[in-house]
C-alpha positions in Angstrom: -8.1 8.4 -11.5 -5.9 11.2 -12.1 -5.1 11.1 -15.7 -6.6 9.6 -18.9 -5.4 6.2 -19.1 -8.4 5.0 -21.5 -8.6 3.5 -24.9 -11.7 3.5 -25.6 -11.2 0.8 -29.0 -9.2 -1.4 -26.6 -11.7 -1.3 -24.0 -14.3 -2.3 -26.6 -12.6 -5.0 -27.6 -14.7 -7.6 -25.7 -17.7 -6.1 -26.4 -20.6 -8.4 -25.5 -18.8 -9.8 -22.6 -18.2 -6.3 -21.1 -22.4 -5.4 -22.0 -24.3 -8.7 -20.6 -23.9 -7.6 -16.5 -25.0 -3.9 -17.6 -28.2 -5.1 -19.6 -28.7 -7.8 -16.3 -28.2 -5.0 -13.7 -30.6 -1.8 -16.0 -33.2 -5.0 -16.4 -33.7 -5.6 -12.1 -34.2 -1.8 -12.5 -38.1 -0.8 -12.2 -38.3 2.7 -13.1 -41.2 3.0 -15.5 -41.4 6.9 -16.6 -38.1 8.6 -15.0 -37.7 12.4 -15.8 -34.0 12.4 -15.1 -31.4 9.3 -15.7 -27.4 9.8 -14.9 -25.0 6.9 -16.1 -21.5 7.1 -13.9 -18.4 6.4 -15.7 -20.5 6.2 -18.5 -17.0 4.9 -20.6 -17.9 5.3 -24.4 -21.5 5.7 -24.4 -22.5 3.2 -26.2 -24.7 1.7 -23.1 -26.2 5.1 -22.2 -27.4 5.3 -25.6 -29.8 1.9 -24.5 -31.2 3.6 -21.3 -32.4 6.3 -24.0 -33.7 3.6 -26.3 -35.5 2.3 -22.5 -36.5 5.9 -21.8 -37.5 8.0 -24.4 -39.2 10.6 -22.9 -36.3 11.1 -20.0 -33.1 13.1 -20.3 -29.9 10.8 -20.0 -26.9 12.3 -18.8 -23.5 10.4 -18.9 -20.3 11.5 -16.8 -16.9 9.7 -17.3 -13.2 10.7 -16.1 -12.3 9.9 -19.2 -11.9 12.8 -22.3 -10.7 9.9 -24.5 -14.1 8.0 -23.7 -16.0 11.2 -23.4 -15.2 12.5 -26.6 -16.4 9.0 -28.4 -19.8 9.2 -26.2 -20.3 12.8 -27.7 -19.9 11.5 -31.9 -22.0 8.6 -30.9 -24.9 11.0 -29.4 -24.4 13.6 -32.2 -26.9 11.7 -34.4 -28.9 10.3 -31.5 -32.9 11.8 -31.2 -34.0 12.7 -27.9 -32.2 14.2 -24.9 -28.8 12.8 -23.9 -25.4 14.2 -22.9 -22.1 13.5 -21.6 -19.9 15.3 -19.9 -16.3 14.9 -18.2 -16.5 14.5 -14.4 -15.3 13.0 -11.7 -17.2 10.5 -10.0 -16.2 11.4 -6.6 -17.2 14.7 -6.8 -20.2 14.3 -8.6 -23.3 16.2 -7.6 -26.7 16.9 -9.5 -28.3 19.9 -9.5 -31.6 18.1 -8.7 -33.1 15.3 -8.0 -32.4 11.8 -10.1 -35.2 9.3 -10.5 -32.5 6.3 -11.6 -28.2 6.6 -10.9 -26.5 4.0 -12.8 -23.0 2.8 -12.4 -21.8 0.3 -14.7 -17.8 -1.1 -13.7 -16.7 1.8 -12.6 -17.0 2.0 -8.8 -13.7 -0.2 -8.4 -11.7 3.0 -9.9 -12.9 4.8 -6.9 -11.5 3.9 -3.1 -13.9 6.3 -1.0 -17.1 4.7 -3.2 -18.7 3.4 -0.4 -18.7 7.4 1.2 -20.4 8.2 -2.1 -23.3 5.9 -2.0 -25.5 7.6 0.8 -24.9 11.0 -1.2 -26.1 9.4 -4.4 -29.2 7.9 -2.6 -29.6 11.6 -0.6 -29.6 12.4 -4.7 -32.4 10.6 -5.8 -36.2 11.4 -5.9 -38.9 9.7 -4.2 -39.0 5.9 -4.8 -35.8 6.4 -7.1 -33.5 4.0 -7.8 -29.5 3.1 -7.5 -27.7 0.5 -9.7 -24.6 -0.4 -9.8 -22.0 -3.7 -10.7 -18.4 -3.8 -10.5 -15.5 -6.9 -10.6 -15.1 -8.8 -8.3 -12.2 -10.6 -9.2 -9.4 -9.0 -7.3 -8.1 -12.7 -6.5 -8.7 -14.6 -9.5 -5.2 -15.7 -11.2 -5.5 -12.6 -13.8 -5.1 -10.3 -10.7 -3.0 -12.4 -8.4 -0.3 -12.8 -11.0 -0.4 -9.3 -12.1 0.3 -7.8 -8.0 2.9 -10.4 -7.5 4.5 -9.3 -11.1 4.6 -5.7 -9.9 6.3 -6.7 -7.2 9.2 -8.9 -8.4 12.4 -7.4 -8.2 12.6 -6.4 -12.4 9.4 -4.4 -11.6 9.1 -3.3 -7.8 10.4 0.5 -8.0 8.5 0.9 -10.7 5.0 -0.8 -10.1 5.0 -2.0 -6.6 2.2 0.5 -5.9 0.0 0.4 -8.8 -2.2 -1.8 -8.3 -4.8 -1.8 -5.6 -5.9 -5.1 -3.5 -9.1 -5.6 -2.7 -11.3 -2.5 -3.4 -14.5 -3.5 -3.5 -17.0 -5.2 -1.4 -19.3 -8.2 -1.6 -23.1 -7.9 -1.7 -23.8 -8.2 2.0 -21.5 -5.1 2.8 -23.5 -3.3 0.4 -27.1 -4.3 1.4 -26.0 -4.0 4.8 -25.4 0.0 3.4 -27.7 0.7 1.2 -30.3 -0.9 3.6 -29.0 1.2 6.7 -29.9 4.3 4.1 -33.5 3.3 3.7 -33.8 1.4 0.5 -34.9 -1.9 -0.2 -32.4 -4.0 -2.2 -31.7 -6.8 -4.0 -27.6 -7.4 -4.3 -26.5 -10.5 -5.8 -23.2 -11.8 -7.5 -22.2 -13.6 -11.1 -19.5 -15.8 -12.3 -19.7 -15.5 -15.8 -17.6 -18.4 -17.6 -16.5 -16.2 -20.6 -15.0 -17.6 -23.9 -12.9 -15.2 -25.2 -11.4 -15.7 -28.6 -7.9 -14.9 -29.8 -4.0 -15.4 -29.0 -3.6 -13.9 -26.0 -7.0 -13.3 -24.9 -7.2 -12.9 -21.5 -4.4 -10.2 -21.8 -6.2 -8.1 -24.1 -9.3 -8.2 -22.1 -7.1 -6.7 -19.3 -5.3 -4.3 -22.0 -8.6 -3.1 -22.1 -9.2 -2.5 -17.8 -6.3 -3.3 -15.2 -3.4 -2.8 -17.0 -3.9 0.8 -18.1 -2.6 1.8 -14.6 0.5 -0.4 -15.6 0.4 0.8 -19.0 0.5 4.5 -18.1 3.3 3.5 -15.6 5.7 2.1 -18.2 5.4 4.7 -20.9 2.4 3.4 -22.7 1.9 1.0 -25.1 5.1 1.3 -27.3 7.4 1.8 -24.9 10.5 -0.9 -24.6 9.5 -1.4 -20.9 6.0 -1.9 -21.6 7.0 -4.7 -24.3 9.0 -6.5 -21.9 6.6 -6.5 -19.1 3.7 -7.9 -21.6 5.4 -10.6 -22.4 6.1 -11.7 -19.2 2.4 -11.3 -18.1 1.3 -13.0 -21.2 3.7 -16.0 -19.9 2.0 -16.3 -17.0 -1.7 -15.9 -18.5 -1.5 -18.7 -21.0 -0.5 -21.1 -17.9 -2.9 -19.9 -15.9 -5.6 -19.8 -19.0 -5.1 -22.4 -20.9 -6.3 -21.8 -24.8 -9.2 -24.3 -25.6 -10.3 -25.9 -28.5 -13.3 -23.5 -28.9 -11.6 -20.4 -26.6 -10.1 -19.3 -23.5 -12.0 -19.7 -20.3 -11.9 -16.8 -18.4 -13.9 -16.7 -15.1 -14.9 -13.7 -14.3 -16.7 -12.9 -11.1 -19.2 -9.3 -10.9 -21.2 -8.0 -8.1 -24.3 -5.9 -8.5 -26.8 -4.0 -6.1 -30.0 -2.4 -7.2 -31.1 -0.4 -4.6 -34.5 2.1 -4.3 -35.4 4.4 -2.0 -38.3 5.0 -0.1 -41.0 6.9 -0.8 
């Protein structure tokens, strides 16, 4: 992304829901004693630290394009023992200076339009028998996203926002399986739709403010602008209709795509 629009606190407001896919992804990685592990799109590092706990003898590197996120990650790592480091970097340009045993990318590749071209390069960066694992949101057709695109292209907002949101930025499991199998990998690809129950007022709005809405908020001048307040009020009303609050909270179905590939030896 061209500029830093991320807010670590807003992103982590739903910590349990955001971390669950990470653990289900990493749970399918069978590496026993990797020497070098890289987390691409590591965010604020909370989940990267868990990789250091799983593989305490490995050098763990986190890379993210957001200066805000990496600042938070470095503060987190300051008191953490072991070989754990974080750096600002663009995923599209990332290239290691030597073989990597495990590459993880959690909920990041949807922001990289050319990520299909990156995957073969990342496979080549793996050591023999190395692992590549990533998961991405697959909810471009969900009401939250459809309503957002329609609102951005409405007469009131089209001049500012019509081109802010991308349509279908990720593939399905079969596409990624074919792509990585063609690179000589053994591939496990699947999808899961979580029935997330979110708590709080305008819970779905608060969720998307941590991710999908970041580009829109930046285009409107940030969280405190009058236009942002107007847009959010209109969008919140649409979301309340699409996702009514029940006695236990707001049910927010969320589809995710998972891929774990092992390079041939």
